C-alpha positions in Angstrom: 49.2 196.6 226.2 49.0 193.1 227.7 46.8 194.3 230.5 44.0 195.1 228.2 43.8 191.5 226.7 41.3 189.8 229.1 41.3 186.0 228.8 38.7 185.2 231.5 36.9 186.5 234.5 36.3 184.2 237.5 32.6 184.4 238.4 31.7 185.8 241.8 35.2 187.3 242.3 37.1 190.4 241.2 39.8 188.3 239.6 40.5 189.0 236.0 43.0 186.9 234.1 44.9 189.0 231.6 47.6 187.9 229.2 50.4 189.4 231.2 49.3 187.5 234.4 49.0 184.3 232.3 52.5 184.7 231.0 53.9 185.3 234.5 52.1 182.3 236.0 53.3 180.2 233.0 56.9 181.2 233.6 56.6 180.3 237.3 55.1 176.9 236.5 57.7 176.2 233.8 60.4 177.0 236.4 59.0 174.6 238.9 58.6 171.8 236.3 62.1 172.3 235.1 63.5 172.2 238.6 61.5 169.0 239.4 62.6 167.2 236.2 66.3 168.2 236.6 66.2 167.3 240.3 65.0 163.8 239.3 67.9 163.4 236.8 70.5 164.5 239.3 69.2 162.0 241.9 69.3 159.2 239.4 72.8 160.0 238.4 74.0 160.0 242.0 72.4 156.6 242.6 74.1 155.2 239.5 77.5 156.6 240.5 77.2 155.0 244.0 76.3 151.7 242.4 79.2 151.7 240.0 81.7 153.0 242.6 81.5 149.7 244.4 83.1 147.9 241.5 86.9 147.8 242.1 88.0 146.2 238.9 86.5 145.8 235.4 86.7 142.0 235.7 83.9 142.0 238.3 81.4 143.3 235.7 81.6 140.1 233.6 
C-alpha cells in the first residue's frame, strides 16, 4: 500500500521516493540523531564526575 504513494521523482534518474522509503530513511536519521544526542550527554556526565571526584571533603567546596 505504501509503495503506491509517490512523494517525488528525482529528475534525470530512476529514483522514486515513496512513503515507505521516506519512513525508513526517517527512522534511520532519527536513530543517528538520538545516538548523537545521547552520546553527548554521556560524555558530559563523565567529565562532571571526573571533576567532582577530585574533591575529597565537602569543606573544599566552600
